[in-house]
C-alpha positions in Angstrom: 1.2 -27.1 8.3 -1.3 -24.5 7.0 -4.5 -24.4 9.0 -7.7 -24.6 6.9 -9.3 -21.3 7.8 -12.2 -19.5 6.2 -11.6 -16.3 4.3 -13.6 -13.2 5.5 -14.3 -9.9 3.8 -13.7 -6.8 5.9 -14.2 -3.0 5.4 -11.4 -2.3 8.0 -8.3 -0.8 6.6 -5.0 -2.6 7.2 -2.8 -1.8 10.2 0.5 -1.1 8.5 2.4 -1.0 11.8 1.8 -4.6 12.8 5.1 -6.0 14.2 4.2 -9.5 12.8 4.5 -8.2 9.3 8.0 -9.2 8.0 7.2 -8.6 4.3 4.9 -5.9 3.0 4.0 -6.4 -0.7 2.4 -3.8 -3.1 1.5 -4.6 -6.7 -0.3 -2.8 -9.5 -2.7 -4.1 -12.1 -3.7 -2.0 -15.1 -7.4 -2.6 -15.9 -8.0 0.2 -18.4 -11.5 1.4 -17.4 -13.5 2.0 -14.2 -15.9 -0.7 -15.2 -13.0 -3.3 -15.4 -11.7 -2.0 -12.1 -15.0 -2.9 -10.5 -15.3 -6.2 -12.3 -11.8 -7.2 -11.1 -12.5 -6.3 -7.5 -15.7 -8.5 -7.6 -13.7 -11.3 -9.3 -11.0 -11.2 -6.6 -13.6 -11.2 -3.8 -15.5 -14.2 -5.4 -12.3 -16.1 -6.0 -10.8 -15.7 -2.6 -14.0 -16.0 -0.5 -14.9 -19.4 -2.0 -11.5 -20.8 -0.9 -9.9 -21.3 2.5 -7.4 -18.7 3.7 -4.2 -19.8 2.0 -1.6 -19.5 4.8 -1.3 -18.7 8.4 1.6 -16.4 7.6 -0.7 -14.2 5.4 -2.1 -11.6 7.8 -4.2 -9.6 5.3 -4.8 -8.8 1.7 -6.3 -5.5 0.5 -7.3 -4.1 -2.9 -7.6 -0.4 -3.9 -9.1 1.3 -6.9 -7.0 4.1 -8.4 -8.5 7.5 -9.0 -7.0 7.3 -12.5 -9.9 5.0 -13.4 -7.7 2.2 -14.7 -5.4 0.7 -12.0 -5.7 -1.5 -9.0 -3.2 -1.6 -6.1 -2.8 -4.7 -4.1 -1.3 -4.8 -0.6 -0.6 -8.1 1.2 1.0 -8.4 4.6 3.1 -11.5 5.2 5.1 -12.8 8.1 8.0 -13.4 5.8 9.0 -13.4 2.1 9.5 -17.2 2.4 5.8 -17.6 3.2 4.9 -15.5 0.2 7.1 -17.6 -2.1 5.4 -20.8 -0.8 2.0 -19.3 -1.7 3.3 -18.5 -5.2 4.4 -22.1 -5.7 1.2 -23.7 -4.4 -1.9 -21.4 -4.4 -1.5 -18.2 -6.4 -1.8 -19.4 -10.0 -5.3 -21.1 -9.6 -6.6 -17.8 -8.1 -5.1 -15.7 -10.9 -6.5 -18.1 -13.5 -10.0 -17.8 -12.2 -9.8 -14.0 -12.0 -8.4 -13.8 -15.5 -11.3 -15.9 -16.8 -13.7 -13.5 -15.3 -11.8 -10.4 -16.4 -9.5 -11.1 -19.4 -6.4 -9.2 -20.4 -5.3 -7.9 -17.0 -1.9 -6.2 -17.2 0.1 -7.0 -14.1 2.5 -4.1 -14.0 4.7 -4.5 -11.0 5.3 -6.2 -7.7 7.4 -4.5 -5.1 8.6 -5.8 -1.7 9.1 -3.7 1.3 10.0 -3.5 5.0 8.2 -1.1 7.2 10.5 1.5 8.7 8.6 4.2 10.6 5.8 6.7 10.3 3.6 9.5 11.5 1.1 7.3 13.4 -2.4 8.1 14.4 -3.2 8.7 18.1 -4.7 5.8 20.0 -7.9 7.7 20.5 -8.2 8.6 16.7 -11.1 6.5 15.3 -11.3 8.2 11.9 -11.8 6.0 8.8 -9.6 7.0 5.9 -11.5 8.4 2.9 -8.5 8.6 0.7 -5.2 6.6 0.4 -2.3 8.4 -1.2 0.9 6.6 -2.1 4.1 8.5 -2.9 7.1 6.7 -4.3 10.4 8.4 -3.7 13.1 7.2 -6.1 16.7 7.4 -5.1 19.9 7.5 -7.2 21.8 4.2 -7.7 24.1 3.7 -4.7 22.0 6.0 -2.4 20.1 3.2 -0.6 21.7 4.0 2.7 20.4 7.6 2.5 16.8 6.5 2.6 16.4 6.2 6.4 18.1 9.6 6.9 15.7 11.1 4.4 12.6 9.7 6.2 14.0 10.9 9.5 14.5 14.4 8.1 11.0 14.5 6.6 9.4 13.5 9.9 11.4 16.1 11.8 10.4 18.9 9.4 7.2 18.2 7.6 3.8 19.0 9.2 2.1 16.0 10.6 -1.5 15.1 11.7 -1.7 18.1 14.1 -0.8 20.6 11.4 -2.7 18.8 8.6 -5.9 17.9 10.4 -7.0 15.8 7.6 -3.9 13.6 7.7 -4.6 10.5 9.8 -1.3 8.7 9.4 1.7 8.2 7.1 3.7 5.0 6.8 7.1 4.8 5.3 8.4 1.6 3.7 11.9 0.7 2.4 12.0 -1.3 -0.8 14.0 -4.4 -0.5 15.9 -3.7 -3.7 17.2 -0.4 -2.3 15.8 1.8 -5.0 13.0 3.7 -3.3 10.8 4.6 -0.4 7.0 4.2 -0.4 4.9 6.5 1.7 1.4 5.1 2.3 -0.6 8.0 3.7 -4.2 7.9 5.1 -6.3 11.0 4.7 -9.7 11.8 6.0 -11.0 13.1 2.7 -9.7 14.0 -0.8 -10.5 17.7 0.0 -8.2 17.6 3.1 -5.3 16.3 0.9 -6.0 18.9 -1.8 -5.8 21.6 0.9 -2.5 20.3 2.1 -1.1 20.5 -1.4 -1.7 24.3 -1.3 0.7 24.9 1.6 3.7 26.9 0.4 7.0 25.1 0.3 9.3 26.6 3.0 13.0 26.2 3.4 12.8 23.1 5.5 10.5 21.3 3.0 12.7 22.3 0.2 15.6 20.5 1.9 13.5 17.4 1.8 12.6 17.8 -1.8 16.2 18.4 -2.9 17.9 15.9 -0.5 21.1 14.4 -2.0 20.3 11.1 -3.7 16.6 11.8 -4.3 15.6 11.4 -8.0 11.9 12.2 -7.9 8.4 11.7 -6.5 5.4 9.9 -7.9 2.1 10.2 -6.2 -1.2 8.2 -6.7 -4.6 8.3 -5.1 -6.7 5.3 -4.2 -9.9 4.2 -2.5 -9.9 1.1 -0.3 -12.2 -1.3 -2.2 -11.7 -4.8 -0.6 -10.2 -6.3 2.5 -9.7 -10.0 3.0 -8.6 -11.6 6.3 -8.7 -15.0 7.9 -11.8 -15.8 9.8 
């Protein structure tokens, strides 16, 4: 039975390596303008904070504003997909209805489900707060799902990590459950540090990562962490 627990707002970024997370969900809403982005974040906070935390198996829910000025990214951490499906059946719609009343005409673009695989993790003594979140979606050809783990392993063996890119705090690689792509959720200290990393010339090893068999392409997006919600 779900315990009636208060909902608490937090500025702390999510821990994407939590072993309790069995289902990592990322979704995108298109808002159209920075003003509507802000209004939606406020509506989400108001809607969630005035209700009890919906399920023990929801470990955290975080919202990010896109640097494109029109999108929101949502990240929820669930113990299992079954727990998420139960939430959809019983508690999601009333929340969405209230948000839609406050901010009409939200375009809900996509919801993707993932399993965490591995990453370039921060050192235990590293207390930096990310000033930029970068997500990179790496799409794979049909039938190449089994290559995704090998590609991540190759990347982490060859690509510069937090020591080489001192502005990189951590990078977390997720496998989509539909087998189509990989999502890298990277935490950077500042946008300037990320911009500097982009100027590093592509060497032979990094070119092997870019042209790995089965890889179709890369799509990157920048976000700011706008809202964190956790159980009290």
